[in-house]
C-alpha positions in Angstrom: 22.0 45.6 -18.8 24.2 43.2 -20.7 22.9 41.2 -23.7 22.3 37.4 -23.0 22.2 34.4 -25.3 18.5 35.0 -25.8 19.2 38.2 -27.6 20.7 36.5 -30.6 19.4 34.4 -33.5 21.6 31.3 -33.2 20.4 29.3 -36.1 23.3 27.9 -38.1 25.6 30.3 -36.3 29.0 29.3 -34.9 28.6 30.2 -31.2 31.8 30.4 -29.1 30.9 29.8 -25.4 33.4 30.4 -22.7 32.6 27.8 -19.9 34.1 27.2 -16.5 35.3 23.5 -16.7 38.1 24.1 -14.1 37.1 20.9 -12.2 39.3 18.7 -9.9 40.6 15.7 -11.9 42.6 12.9 -10.3 44.2 10.2 -12.4 41.9 11.1 -15.3 38.7 11.0 -13.2 36.6 14.0 -12.5 36.2 14.4 -8.7 33.4 17.1 -8.7 31.5 17.8 -11.9 29.3 20.6 -10.5 30.8 23.2 -12.8 30.2 21.0 -15.8 26.6 20.5 -14.8 26.1 24.2 -14.3 27.2 24.9 -17.9 24.6 22.5 -19.5 21.6 24.9 -19.7 23.4 27.4 -21.8 25.0 24.8 -24.1 21.7 22.9 -24.5 19.9 26.2 -25.4 22.4 26.9 -28.1 22.2 23.4 -29.5 18.3 23.5 -29.4 18.4 26.7 -31.4 20.4 25.2 -34.2 23.8 26.6 -33.3 27.2 25.1 -34.0 28.6 25.2 -30.4 32.4 25.7 -29.8 33.4 25.5 -26.2 36.4 27.1 -24.4 37.6 26.6 -20.9 40.8 26.7 -18.9 41.8 23.9 -16.4 44.5 24.5 -13.7 47.7 26.4 -14.4 50.0 25.4 -17.3 53.7 26.4 -16.7 55.4 23.2 -17.8 54.9 20.3 -20.3 53.9 18.1 -17.3 51.1 20.6 -16.5 49.7 20.1 -20.0 49.4 16.3 -19.3 47.6 16.7 -16.0 45.4 19.5 -17.2 44.1 17.9 -20.4 40.5 18.7 -20.9 39.5 15.4 -22.6 37.8 13.9 -19.4 35.5 16.9 -19.5 34.4 16.1 -23.1 33.4 12.6 -21.9 31.4 13.7 -19.0 29.7 16.5 -21.0 28.8 14.1 -23.7 27.0 12.0 -21.0 25.2 15.1 -19.7 24.1 16.4 -23.1 23.2 13.0 -24.5 25.3 13.8 -27.5 28.9 13.3 -28.4 31.1 16.2 -27.7 34.0 16.3 -30.2 37.2 17.0 -28.3 40.0 18.9 -30.2 43.3 18.3 -28.4 44.8 21.6 -29.7 44.1 25.3 -29.2 44.8 26.5 -32.7 45.7 25.2 -36.1 44.3 23.2 -39.0 42.8 20.3 -36.9 40.7 22.9 -34.9 39.7 24.9 -38.0 38.7 21.8 -39.9 36.7 20.5 -37.0 34.8 23.8 -36.8 34.2 24.0 -40.6 32.8 20.5 -40.6 30.2 21.1 -37.9 26.5 20.7 -38.4 23.6 22.4 -36.5 23.5 21.2 -33.0 27.1 19.8 -32.9 29.4 20.5 -30.0 33.1 20.9 -30.1 35.4 21.3 -27.0 38.7 23.0 -27.6 41.7 22.0 -25.5 42.6 23.8 -22.3 43.0 27.5 -23.2 46.0 27.8 -20.8 48.0 25.6 -23.0 48.6 29.0 -24.6 50.3 30.2 -21.5 53.3 27.9 -21.9 55.0 30.3 -24.2 54.4 33.9 -23.4 51.2 33.7 -21.3 49.1 34.4 -24.4 45.8 33.3 -22.7 46.2 34.8 -19.2 48.0 37.8 -20.7 45.1 38.5 -23.1 47.2 38.4 -26.2 45.3 40.4 -28.8 46.3 38.1 -31.7 45.2 35.0 -29.9 41.8 36.7 -29.1 41.4 37.6 -32.7 42.3 34.1 -33.9 39.8 32.4 -31.6 37.1 35.0 -32.5 37.8 34.2 -36.2 36.4 30.7 -35.6 32.9 31.9 -34.7 30.0 34.4 -35.3 28.8 35.1 -31.8 30.6 35.0 -28.4 28.8 34.0 -25.1 30.6 34.2 -21.8 29.2 31.8 -19.2 32.3 31.5 -17.0 31.6 33.6 -13.9 34.7 32.1 -12.1 37.1 33.9 -14.5 35.0 37.1 -15.0 37.5 39.1 -12.8 40.3 38.3 -15.2 41.1 39.8 -18.6 42.1 36.8 -20.6 42.2 36.1 -24.4 39.3 33.6 -24.1 36.9 36.1 -22.5 37.9 39.8 -23.1 40.1 38.9 -26.1 37.3 37.2 -28.0 34.5 39.6 -26.9 36.5 42.5 -28.3 36.1 41.0 -31.7 32.5 39.5 -31.9 29.0 40.3 -31.0 28.7 39.1 -27.4 26.4 38.2 -24.6 26.3 36.3 -21.3 24.9 32.8 -20.7 22.4 31.6 -18.2 25.0 30.9 -15.4 26.4 34.5 -15.5 22.9 36.0 -15.9 21.8 34.1 -12.7 25.0 35.2 -10.8 24.5 38.9 -11.6 20.8 38.7 -10.7 21.4 37.0 -7.3 24.5 38.9 -6.3 22.7 42.2 -7.1 20.6 41.4 -3.9 23.7 42.5 -2.0 23.9 45.9 -3.8 21.1 47.3 -1.7 20.2 44.5 0.7 17.1 44.4 2.8 17.8 44.7 6.5 18.8 43.1 8.8 21.7 42.2 6.6 24.0 39.7 8.3 27.4 38.6 6.9 29.4 35.6 7.9 33.1 35.8 7.0 35.5 32.9 7.5 38.7 31.5 5.8 42.2 32.0 7.0 43.6 35.4 6.1 42.2 38.9 6.7 44.4 40.4 4.1 42.5 38.5 1.3 39.3 40.2 2.4 40.2 43.7 3.5 38.3 45.3 0.6 35.3 43.0 1.1 35.2 43.9 4.8 35.5 47.6 4.1 32.6 47.4 1.6 30.3 45.1 3.6 30.8 46.7 7.0 29.0 49.9 5.7 26.0 47.9 4.6 25.7 45.1 7.1 24.0 45.1 10.4 26.3 42.4 11.8 29.4 40.7 10.5 30.1 37.3 12.1 33.7 36.4 11.9 35.0 32.8 12.2 37.7 30.7 10.8 41.4 31.6 10.9 40.5 35.3 10.4 38.9 35.4 13.8 42.2 34.9 15.6 43.7 38.0 14.1 40.8 40.0 15.4 41.1 38.3 18.8 44.8 39.1 18.9 44.0 42.7 18.0 41.7 42.8 21.1 44.7 41.7 23.2 43.7 38.1 23.7 46.2 35.2 23.8 45.5 33.0 20.8 48.2 30.5 21.4 49.5 29.0 18.2 46.4 29.8 16.2 46.9 31.2 12.7 47.4 35.0 12.7 47.7 37.5 9.9 50.3 39.9 11.4 50.2 42.3 8.6 46.5 42.9 9.1 46.6 43.6 12.8 46.3 47.4 12.4 43.4 47.0 10.1 41.5 44.7 12.4 42.1 47.1 15.3 40.7 49.9 13.2 37.6 47.9 12.3 37.1 46.9 15.9 37.3 50.5 17.1 35.0 51.9 14.4 32.5 49.1 14.2 32.5 47.4 17.6 28.7 47.3 17.4 28.7 45.4 14.1 31.6 42.9 14.3 30.9 39.7 16.3 33.7 37.3 17.2 33.6 33.7 18.6 33.2 33.3 22.3 34.5 29.8 22.3 36.6 27.6 20.0 37.7 23.9 19.5 41.4 23.8 20.3 44.2 21.3 19.9 48.0 21.3 20.0 48.7 20.1 16.5 47.2 21.0 13.0 45.8 17.5 12.7 42.4 15.7 12.7 43.6 13.1 15.2 45.3 15.1 18.1 43.2 15.5 21.3 40.9 18.5 21.3 38.5 20.3 23.6 36.3 23.4 23.7 37.9 26.5 25.3 36.6 30.0 25.9 38.5 32.4 23.8 40.0 34.0 26.9 41.3 30.5 28.0 43.3 29.4 25.0 46.6 28.0 26.2 49.9 29.1 24.8 50.5 25.7 23.1 47.0 25.5 21.6 45.4 26.4 18.3 41.8 27.0 17.4 40.5 25.0 14.4 36.7 25.5 14.7 34.2 27.7 16.4 32.6 26.2 19.6 28.9 25.5 20.4 28.4 28.7 22.4 29.6 30.6 19.3 27.2 28.6 17.0 24.4 29.5 19.3 25.4 33.2 19.4 25.8 33.4 15.6 22.5 31.5 15.1 20.5 33.9 17.3 21.8 36.8 15.1 21.0 34.9 11.8 17.5 34.3 13.1 16.9 38.1 12.7 18.3 38.4 9.2 16.4 39.1 5.9 19.5 38.7 3.8 22.6 36.6 4.6 25.9 36.5 2.8 28.5 33.9 3.7 32.1 33.7 2.5 34.6 31.2 3.9 34.2 28.3 6.3 34.3 29.0 10.0 36.7 26.0 10.8 39.0 23.6 9.1 36.1 21.8 7.5 38.4 19.4 5.6 39.0 17.7 9.0 36.0 15.7 10.2 36.6 16.8 13.9 36.5 20.5 12.9 33.6 20.6 10.5 30.8 21.0 13.2 30.7 24.8 13.3 30.5 25.1 9.5 27.9 22.3 9.3 25.6 23.7 12.0 25.7 27.2 10.5 24.9 25.7 7.0 22.0 23.9 8.6 20.8 27.2 10.2 21.1 29.4 7.0 19.6 26.7 4.7 16.5 26.5 6.8 16.2 30.3 7.1 13.5 32.4 5.5 16.2 35.0 4.6 17.7 35.3 1.1 20.9 33.4 1.5 24.0 33.7 -0.7 27.1 31.6 -0.4 30.0 33.5 -1.7 32.0 30.9 -3.7 35.0 28.8 -3.0 35.3 26.6 0.1 32.0 27.4 1.7 30.2 26.3 -1.5 32.3 23.1 -1.6 31.4 22.4 2.0 27.8 23.0 1.4 27.9 20.7 -1.6 29.6 17.9 0.4 27.2 18.3 3.3 24.0 18.4 1.2 23.0 22.1 1.8 24.0 23.7 -1.5 20.5 23.3 -3.1 18.8 24.6 0.0 20.1 28.2 -0.1 19.0 31.0 -2.4 22.2 31.0 -4.3 25.6 29.3 -4.2 27.9 31.4 -6.3 30.3 29.5 -8.7 32.8 32.3 -8.4 35.7 32.6 -5.9 37.7 35.6 -6.7 35.1 37.0 -9.0 32.4 36.9 -6.3 34.7 38.7 -3.9 35.7 41.4 -6.4 32.0 41.9 -7.2 31.3 42.3 -3.5 34.2 44.7 -3.3 32.5 46.9 -5.9 35.1 46.3 -8.6 34.3 46.1 -12.3 34.7 42.6 -13.7 36.5 42.8 -17.1 35.0 39.6 -18.4 31.5 41.1 -18.0 32.2 44.8 -18.7 33.4 43.9 -22.2 30.0 42.2 -23.1 27.7 44.2 -25.4 24.9 46.2 -23.7 21.3 45.9 -24.5 20.5 48.9 -26.8 
């Protein structure tokens, strides 16, 4: 078991907290502040215990000087100040005298936000390459390190693994909650039903391999389903297909035909557009010039009847092009179903959590994971470096 923030005496300690403030920002305005909101309990706890709180996060990718401008973390400091009810001092650099002076001048309960850690990627990828000197430098600013950024836990960066290698370390409340909830899937109650969507099978081969051994049923929608349908020999028209995964899907269908459930009808159109004419077609009747962009009502009913039997549900990836209003219905109806279910329901990060948030279902499920890649790698059974490095409870 990993140490948590509760295992440390924080009074008058400089506590470095790695948060996940990788939020969408357009023209200086935060579009979705969910990740900032999720970080507040850990930060507030440290403040209330008399810590001097120094926050680190990345934002986007930084490969050019222009990237630095658009991925500036200052809007996060403004929003975080509002959420904490206390001014968060923003330091527009990632190292140097200005940062060191700001840290040394802190009083108990003060909060400092360091500039985007990926500014350090511009020359030599020091952050994402886990440069040891950078990790040591950041660690030198504090007394204790707390990782509360689950979304980057599958990466070994200077701001997680690098700092933790040089300080006493624990996890924050967000990561603690993630590990507790995702552990439900380690040895799930049965029936255990999985919904997998999204576009490419190749992104989820290891997830499928791991889950198919545990699950009673795997319901496959979204772009992934057309690769499976093609593997069955069906005409899928111009629907998206992951050619390199056809052999894998054939193997899965042969070995686990009793577990894998595919759509029986889909909503089709002739253009990848929200506005082109569309209609419902049986999967055997997709025309050569048509593409499927959502599951159909008969499929929703089929999937729902299986979900009704479940004690545990895991869902990763929307089952249609939910960004288009004409193709959100399948995802919406299944979210309605799982959010009203008595089963333990876990949404596996990324687009399906965004859809659940937009449609008002996020707070009605057991757990909506903040991780994308980190959640999937956990499900694959891989070790997450950002968590493995954290001190164990003695």
